[in-house]
N, C-alpha and C positions, 0 to 999 in steps of 0.2 A: 473754204469759209465755214465757220463754225455755224450750226443750225441754231436759229433763234428760238427760244423756249419761253412761252408766256404762261405764267402761273396766276390764277385767280386767287386772291386773298381777301378776307374780310376782317377788319380790325375792330376790336372792342377794348373797353377798359373796365376793370373791376376796382372801383375806389381809387382809380388812378394807375392800377397795375395793368399793363397792356398784354393783350393776347392777339396773336395774329393767326387766324384759321386759314389753312391751305385747302382749297376746294378742288379735288382731283378732276382733271378734264376728262370725263369718262368717254367723250367721243373722240379723243385725240389719238391718232394712229401712233404718234411718238409714245404717248403714255402707255399704250398697250405693248408696244415693242420694247420698251425699256425694262420690262419685267415686273414692275411694282403692281401693275393692274392684274397681272396673271397671279401673283402671290395673293392679292385681295380676293380674287375670284376663288382661289383654291382653299380659302378659309384658314390661312396660317394663323397661329396664335399672334395676339398683339405684341407679346414679349419678343417673339421671332421677328416681327416686322420692326420693332425698335431696334433690335440688333442689326437688322439689315439696313435700316436708315443709317446707322452709324458707320457702317463698312462700305456700302455701295452707293448711298445717296446722300452723303455728307455735303455734297455741292448744293443740294436743295435746301438743306438746313441753313448753311452759310448764306445762301442768296436771300433767304427770307428774313433772318433775324440779325445778321451781321451788318455792320456799316458798309455802305452808305445807306441802305434801305432800312436797316434796323438798328438796334442799340443794344447794350449789355442788360438792360432791364426787361427786354422783350421775351416773351415766351410764345413760341410757335406751336401749332396744333394741326397735324395733318390728318384730315377726315379719312376714315377707312371703313370697309365693310367689317361689322362685328364678328368675332368668332364665337362668342356666347350667345345663347338663344334669347329672344325677347328684349334685345337691346336696340335703342333708337340709332346708334352709331357706334363706330369704334374710333379711337383717336390715339395717335402717338404724339407725345409732346417732346419739345426740344428747346434749348436755349443757345446762347452764343458759345457755349462750351461743347455741348453734344446732346444726345437724346436723354429724355427723363423717364423715369418710371411713371410718374403721375405729377399733377399739379392742381391744387384745389382752386386757386383763383383762375387758372386756365380752364378748369371744368366749368366754372361759372360763365367764362367767356364763351365756351363751346356751346353751352345751353342757350344763351341769348342769341348766338349766331345761328344756331339750328332754328330757333323760333323765327328769326328774321328771314330765313330761308324758306319758311312755311313747312318745315319737316316735323316740328313738334309744336304742342300748344299746352295750355296750362294744365298742370297736373304733374304726377310722377313719371319719371323716365330713367331707364338703365343705360349707362354709358360703359362700353367696354375699353379698358386701358391695359397697359402692359402689366400693372401691378394688381389687376383684378377688376371686377365690375363695381362701379360706384352709382349711387342713386341721386338724381337731382330732382327737386321739387320746384316747377316753374310757376311763379305767381304773377301778379299783375305788375306793370310798369318796371319790367326788367328785374324783378326780385327773384333771387335763386337761393335755395337752400341745398347743400351737398352733404350726403352721407357717405363719408369716405370708408376705405377698407379699415378693418380693425387695427388699431395702433397698440403697441407694447414697448415696455422697456427691456432692452436686450442686455444691458450692463449698467450697474449703478456705481456712481463715484469713481469713475476711471480717471487716473491722473496721468497727465503728460507734461513733459518739460518743453516749454515754449521759449525760444531764445528772445531775451528781452523782456519777458514777462514772468519767468520762473515757472513754478508748478501750477497747472490749471487743472481744475476738477469739473468733471461734467458727466452726464448720463448718455449712453448710446441708445437711441430710440428709433423705432420703426413707425412711419406714418404714411407709407406710400414711397417715400424716399428714406435714406439713412441720415439721421440727425445726430449732432453732439449738442446737447443742451446744457448751457453754462448760466449759472445764477450768480450775480454780484461780484463778478471778476471783469478785469479789463476796463475800458473807458465807460463812462456813464452812458446809458441808453438815452440819448437826446440828440436832436438835430445838429447841434453845434459840434458834436463829437463824431459825425458821420465818417470822415476820413479815417479818424483813429479806430473807429469800430471796423472798418473794412480792412484795415491793416491787421488789427488783432485777429479777426476772424480768419483771414488768409493764413496768418502765422500758425494759428491753431490747426487749421486743416493740414498744412504741411507737417506739423508736429505729429499728428495722428498717423499720417502715412509712414513717417520715420519710425514711430514707435510700433507699427504694425497693428494699430487698432482698427478693427473692422466691424461691420455688422455680421449677420448670420451668413455662413458659407463664404466667409472672406469678402463680402461685398464692401466696396468703398463707402465710407462715410463722407458724403459730399455736401452736406448742409451743416453749417454752424450757426447756432442761434443763441 
């Protein structure tokens, strides 16, 4: 019989965008034996822990954010020991597809969850993530401001041929994840066009792969806006 594993999670939302924080069971013998707790204690980088989540602990990601417990809009956040000094916590983000380098709305969710747990209070706090340290300013009534890692444009006016849409032009940019930013192409950005926008964005993402368009060091461009 398979061993039953219970995970403690705390849900929040940022203007409707959901974040599910996984609280590691530090006193669980299983958690220690499975190896993740050992990696935490060893102070491995958050980037290394993100990669390990994707290869060895994908069941945890799927159990937390995939149906029937989750859905495609949910972002998960696994609390970890930070590897950088003077950080309130470390966190590895993930969604229904896989681990993420970072997530700003998820960072807001993590901040209010840490406050709910009594681990941080009003003021500035550093959060360690796979893409670097971000700073949160926790205010009253759940208000949070995030200073993300520095963003930049990697490539301007990149053209890709998208089946059914023709030539689509956009910029490749870094903001914690790799983005392809498109202006005034595809369906109108309004609620009535939601299905069409999703189809268009997915077609663009596949076209970027086909054309070999990447971020720095061959990183996948996995966000289309």
